[in-house]
One Martini backbone bead per residue (centre of mass of N, CA, C, O) as a GRO file, in nm:
protein
  244
    1MET     BB    1   8.096  -9.286  -0.669
    2ASP     BB    2   8.267  -9.475  -0.915
    3ILE     BB    3   8.588  -9.613  -0.841
    4PRO     BB    4   8.841  -9.748  -0.978
    5GLY     BB    5   8.949  -9.983  -0.725
    6TYR     BB    6   8.712  -9.878  -0.492
    7GLY     BB    7   8.427  -9.808  -0.575
    8LEU     BB    8   8.189  -9.698  -0.366
    9VAL     BB    9   8.148  -9.345  -0.305
   10LYS     BB   10   7.997  -9.156  -0.075
   11GLY     BB   11   7.763  -8.878  -0.078
   12GLU     BB   12   7.536  -8.632  -0.079
   13TRP     BB   13   7.540  -8.669  -0.384
   14ASP     BB   14   7.347  -8.848  -0.652
   15LEU     BB   15   7.415  -8.837  -1.019
   16ARG     BB   16   7.420  -9.106  -1.186
   17VAL     BB   17   7.130  -9.118  -1.315
   18GLY     BB   18   7.090  -8.778  -1.368
   19VAL     BB   19   7.342  -8.648  -1.530
   20LYS     BB   20   7.226  -8.572  -1.804
   21SER     BB   21   7.019  -8.363  -1.694
   22TYR     BB   22   7.223  -8.189  -1.543
   23LEU     BB   23   7.374  -8.133  -1.848
   24GLY     BB   24   7.097  -8.087  -2.049
   25GLY     BB   25   7.079  -8.334  -2.208
   26ASP     BB   26   7.023  -8.372  -2.551
   27SER     BB   27   7.113  -8.060  -2.617
   28VAL     BB   28   7.409  -8.183  -2.538
   29ASN     BB   29   7.723  -8.215  -2.700
   30PHE     BB   30   8.055  -8.332  -2.600
   31LYS     BB   31   8.176  -8.421  -2.852
   32GLY     BB   32   8.476  -8.255  -2.913
   33LYS     BB   33   8.471  -8.069  -2.660
   34ARG     BB   34   8.555  -7.783  -2.488
   35VAL     BB   35   8.567  -7.775  -2.125
   36LEU     BB   36   8.453  -7.564  -1.856
   37GLU     BB   37   8.468  -7.650  -1.510
   38MET     BB   38   8.294  -7.513  -1.259
   39GLY     BB   39   8.357  -7.686  -0.986
   40ALA     BB   40   8.499  -7.984  -0.974
   41ALA     BB   41   8.614  -8.103  -0.727
   42SER     BB   42   8.628  -8.463  -0.738
   43GLY     BB   43   8.519  -8.521  -1.061
   44PHE     BB   44   8.254  -8.638  -1.165
   45LEU     BB   45   8.192  -8.455  -1.410
   46THR     BB   46   8.458  -8.459  -1.553
   47PHE     BB   47   8.456  -8.776  -1.617
   48THR     BB   48   8.184  -8.782  -1.753
   49MET     BB   49   8.250  -8.586  -1.991
   50GLU     BB   50   8.491  -8.747  -2.095
   51LYS     BB   51   8.318  -9.001  -2.167
   52MET     BB   52   8.154  -8.810  -2.383
   53GLY     BB   53   8.419  -8.652  -2.539
   54ALA     BB   54   8.566  -8.450  -2.364
   55ASP     BB   55   8.770  -8.165  -2.308
   56VAL     BB   56   8.877  -8.104  -1.976
   57VAL     BB   57   8.858  -7.808  -1.764
   58GLY     BB   58   8.915  -7.755  -1.449
   59TYR     BB   59   8.775  -7.551  -1.173
   60ASP     BB   60   8.921  -7.441  -0.856
   61LEU     BB   61   8.987  -7.447  -0.545
   62SER     BB   62   9.236  -7.398  -0.306
   63GLU     BB   63   9.420  -7.347  -0.018
   64ASP     BB   64   9.516  -7.057  -0.152
   65PHE     BB   65   9.203  -6.998  -0.126
   66ASP     BB   66   8.906  -6.836  -0.058
   67TRP     BB   67   8.615  -6.876   0.062
   68ASP     BB   68   8.269  -6.771   0.039
   69ILE     BB   69   8.218  -6.641   0.324
   70VAL     BB   70   8.011  -6.534   0.552
   71PRO     BB   71   8.079  -6.227   0.747
   72PHE     BB   72   7.994  -6.265   1.028
   73ALA     BB   73   8.048  -6.072   1.312
   74ARG     BB   74   8.020  -6.326   1.530
   75LEU     BB   75   8.232  -6.471   1.381
   76ASP     BB   76   8.521  -6.674   1.312
   77TYR     BB   77   8.646  -6.622   1.020
   78LYS     BB   78   8.938  -6.734   1.021
   79GLU     BB   79   8.870  -7.017   1.126
   80ILE     BB   80   8.686  -7.101   0.893
   81LEU     BB   81   8.895  -7.071   0.666
   82ASN     BB   82   9.096  -7.276   0.781
   83SER     BB   83   8.903  -7.517   0.766
   84ARG     BB   84   8.847  -7.494   0.454
   85ARG     BB   85   9.134  -7.566   0.364
   86GLY     BB   86   9.122  -7.855   0.453
   87HIS     BB   87   8.880  -7.930   0.275
   88LEU     BB   88   9.015  -7.860   0.001
   89ARG     BB   89   9.242  -8.066   0.019
   90LYS     BB   90   9.053  -8.312   0.004
   91ILE     BB   91   8.923  -8.245  -0.268
   92ASN     BB   92   9.183  -8.242  -0.436
   93ASN     BB   93   9.272  -8.528  -0.369
   94GLY     BB   94   9.017  -8.661  -0.492
   95PHE     BB   95   9.073  -8.577  -0.780
   96TRP     BB   96   9.348  -8.727  -0.816
   97LEU     BB   97   9.248  -9.004  -0.758
   98ASN     BB   98   9.042  -9.011  -0.986
   99HIS     BB   99   9.228  -8.945  -1.222
  100LYS     BB  100   9.401  -9.205  -1.197
  101ALA     BB  101   9.167  -9.422  -1.193
  102ASN     BB  102   9.061  -9.297  -1.495
  103ASN     BB  103   9.284  -9.217  -1.689
  104SER     BB  104   9.307  -8.908  -1.717
  105LYS     BB  105   9.328  -8.589  -1.928
  106ALA     BB  106   9.244  -8.392  -1.746
  107LYS     BB  107   9.235  -8.065  -1.631
  108ILE     BB  108   9.357  -7.827  -1.379
  109VAL     BB  109   9.257  -7.515  -1.218
  110PHE     BB  110   9.358  -7.274  -0.979
  111GLY     BB  111   9.108  -7.049  -0.836
  112THR     BB  112   8.902  -6.789  -0.889
  113VAL     BB  113   8.591  -6.711  -1.032
  114TYR     BB  114   8.682  -6.392  -1.078
  115ASN     BB  115   8.978  -6.510  -1.227
  116VAL     BB  116   8.988  -6.636  -1.513
  117PRO     BB  117   9.230  -6.740  -1.707
  118GLU     BB  118   9.325  -6.681  -2.036
  119GLU     BB  119   9.527  -6.929  -2.064
  120ILE     BB  120   9.313  -7.145  -2.114
  121GLY     BB  121   9.126  -7.052  -2.323
  122LYS     BB  122   8.916  -7.153  -2.547
  123VAL     BB  123   8.572  -7.265  -2.526
  124ASP     BB  124   8.264  -7.424  -2.581
  125ILE     BB  125   8.206  -7.504  -2.274
  126ALA     BB  126   8.023  -7.415  -1.975
  127THR     BB  127   8.006  -7.508  -1.624
  128PHE     BB  128   7.747  -7.481  -1.349
  129GLY     BB  129   7.738  -7.690  -1.062
  130SER     BB  130   7.602  -7.567  -0.800
  131ILE     BB  131   7.763  -7.257  -0.733
  132LEU     BB  132   7.616  -6.976  -0.728
  133LEU     BB  133   7.501  -6.990  -0.432
  134HIS     BB  134   7.817  -6.970  -0.315
  135LEU     BB  135   7.830  -6.670  -0.428
  136ARG     BB  136   7.862  -6.337  -0.398
  137ASP     BB  137   7.929  -6.310  -0.733
  138PRO     BB  138   7.768  -6.458  -0.990
  139PHE     BB  139   7.811  -6.270  -1.233
  140LEU     BB  140   8.122  -6.254  -1.232
  141ALA     BB  141   8.166  -6.552  -1.276
  142LEU     BB  142   8.033  -6.572  -1.547
  143GLN     BB  143   8.194  -6.355  -1.693
  144SER     BB  144   8.476  -6.484  -1.657
  145ALA     BB  145   8.406  -6.753  -1.824
  146LEU     BB  146   8.239  -6.640  -2.086
  147ARG     BB  147   8.486  -6.491  -2.225
  148LEU     BB  148   8.574  -6.812  -2.328
  149THR     BB  149   8.289  -6.879  -2.458
  150ARG     BB  150   8.148  -6.981  -2.767
  151GLU     BB  151   7.855  -7.149  -2.716
  152THR     BB  152   7.803  -7.287  -2.415
  153VAL     BB  153   7.588  -7.292  -2.120
  154ILE     BB  154   7.570  -7.453  -1.788
  155VAL     BB  155   7.307  -7.421  -1.544
  156THR     BB  156   7.292  -7.553  -1.210
  157ASP     BB  157   7.018  -7.548  -0.966
  158LEU     BB  158   6.841  -7.443  -0.709
  159PRO     BB  159   6.553  -7.362  -0.601
  160LEU     BB  160   6.417  -7.108  -0.446
  161THR     BB  161   6.167  -7.295  -0.345
  162GLU     BB  162   6.030  -7.517  -0.092
  163VAL     BB  163   5.741  -7.752  -0.063
  164LYS     BB  164   5.753  -8.046   0.047
  165GLY     BB  165   5.985  -8.105  -0.183
  166ARG     BB  166   5.840  -7.891  -0.376
  167SER     BB  167   5.867  -7.678  -0.614
  168ILE     BB  168   5.755  -7.326  -0.713
  169PHE     BB  169   5.913  -7.227  -0.985
  170ARG     BB  170   5.714  -7.295  -1.225
  171ARG     BB  171   5.580  -6.997  -1.212
  172ARG     BB  172   5.896  -6.877  -1.299
  173LEU     BB  173   6.015  -6.922  -1.611
  174ASN     BB  174   6.026  -6.647  -1.692
  175VAL     BB  175   6.181  -6.345  -1.707
  176GLN     BB  176   5.962  -6.191  -1.537
  177GLY     BB  177   6.041  -6.402  -1.284
  178ALA     BB  178   6.286  -6.274  -1.184
  179LYS     BB  179   6.473  -6.403  -0.894
  180MET     BB  180   6.638  -6.324  -0.572
  181ASP     BB  181   6.768  -6.462  -0.269
  182PHE     BB  182   6.883  -6.375   0.047
  183LEU     BB  183   7.013  -6.599   0.294
  184PRO     BB  184   7.145  -6.458   0.517
  185ASP     BB  185   7.111  -6.488   0.882
  186TYR     BB  186   7.205  -6.295   1.149
  187THR     BB  187   7.027  -6.420   1.383
  188LYS     BB  188   7.161  -6.728   1.312
  189GLN     BB  189   7.432  -6.754   1.138
  190VAL     BB  190   7.286  -6.837   0.861
  191PRO     BB  191   7.458  -6.925   0.625
  192ILE     BB  192   7.814  -6.956   0.548
  193ASP     BB  193   7.797  -7.094   0.217
  194ALA     BB  194   7.531  -6.918   0.135
  195TRP     BB  195   7.353  -6.661  -0.066
  196TRP     BB  196   7.150  -6.795  -0.292
  197ARG     BB  197   6.838  -6.781  -0.480
  198PHE     BB  198   6.703  -6.887  -0.797
  199THR     BB  199   6.553  -6.829  -1.071
  200PRO     BB  200   6.572  -6.906  -1.395
  201GLY     BB  201   6.524  -6.614  -1.492
  202MET     BB  202   6.778  -6.500  -1.371
  203ILE     BB  203   6.978  -6.659  -1.539
  204GLN     BB  204   6.872  -6.559  -1.814
  205LEU     BB  205   6.956  -6.268  -1.773
  206TYR     BB  206   7.251  -6.304  -1.732
  207LEU     BB  207   7.309  -6.446  -2.008
  208GLY     BB  208   7.203  -6.225  -2.195
  209VAL     BB  209   7.409  -6.008  -2.119
  210LEU     BB  210   7.654  -6.222  -2.215
  211GLY     BB  211   7.524  -6.348  -2.509
  212PHE     BB  212   7.292  -6.574  -2.405
  213GLU     BB  213   6.974  -6.563  -2.539
  214ASN     BB  214   6.951  -6.874  -2.583
  215THR     BB  215   6.715  -7.047  -2.373
  216VAL     BB  216   6.682  -7.348  -2.164
  217VAL     BB  217   6.449  -7.514  -1.944
  218THR     BB  218   6.504  -7.770  -1.696
  219HIS     BB  219   6.386  -8.058  -1.511
  220HIS     BB  220   6.495  -8.237  -1.210
  221THR     BB  221   6.598  -8.535  -1.024
  222GLN     BB  222   6.789  -8.572  -0.729
  223LEU     BB  223   7.015  -8.704  -0.492
  224TYR     BB  224   6.990  -8.620  -0.138
  225GLN     BB  225   7.046  -8.812   0.101
  226ASP     BB  226   6.845  -9.024  -0.053
  227LYS     BB  227   6.677  -8.774  -0.157
  228PRO     BB  228   6.456  -8.608  -0.349
  229HIS     BB  229   6.549  -8.335  -0.575
  230GLU     BB  230   6.491  -8.038  -0.719
  231LEU     BB  231   6.607  -7.916  -1.038
  232TYR     BB  232   6.778  -7.685  -1.257
  233THR     BB  233   6.841  -7.620  -1.614
  234VAL     BB  234   7.048  -7.395  -1.803
  235VAL     BB  235   7.066  -7.343  -2.153
  236GLY     BB  236   7.308  -7.152  -2.330
  237ARG     BB  237   7.334  -6.962  -2.635
  238ARG     BB  238   7.530  -6.804  -2.841
  239THR     BB  239   7.446  -6.473  -3.010
  240LYS     BB  240   7.719  -6.335  -2.941
  241PRO     BB  241   8.015  -6.278  -3.024
  242LEU     BB  242   8.322  -6.295  -2.957
  243PRO     BB  243   8.564  -6.096  -2.885
  244LYS     BB  244   8.878  -6.024  -3.046
   0.00000   0.00000   0.00000
């Protein structure tokens, strides 16, 4: 990301060129919308959406909350959690540095994705930028945020399978192709922080259950460690009104 006063700060992902596609393309207008961003991290998407005219509330873990680590029986689970708390501290510090450098008015709330506080209030749009694969219970996370979401949800994630850098999920774009794979391999004790891969159809089923029955899937390429990787984005529109 390019941080005013600091210049280019490199990370694993570079979304600068493809960020519009990452956020649903031309089908989503952020101007004047109140947005709940799940998984704000160091704020790249937060401040991008703010520049698009959104009033953004970021949401993420702090060191007071535990990461969804896969509890492999052979690993030192407590030690891994302690290490991740230090990592979360750095991420949170990065957000505040970015916030000040961008003269941002965005807010952030810290907590777990499974218990998004109602005090945040109603939002127009909720975004899930490549975080569902890291969650033990992705449906509960969606349910927790979407009970506050009036209009639109944007879910971006990695494809279920890749072959030589090209995903094969294109064959499974409809709801009938809904599938999710469980990633943890106890024989290798990896990965420790990723649980699932989904077809877009799986996300469409989740969103339909939660009242977002009108969904559109798009595909785009983003840079990961300077190499192109395919991702998909599902934009869901609420078709069932929020309960009063």
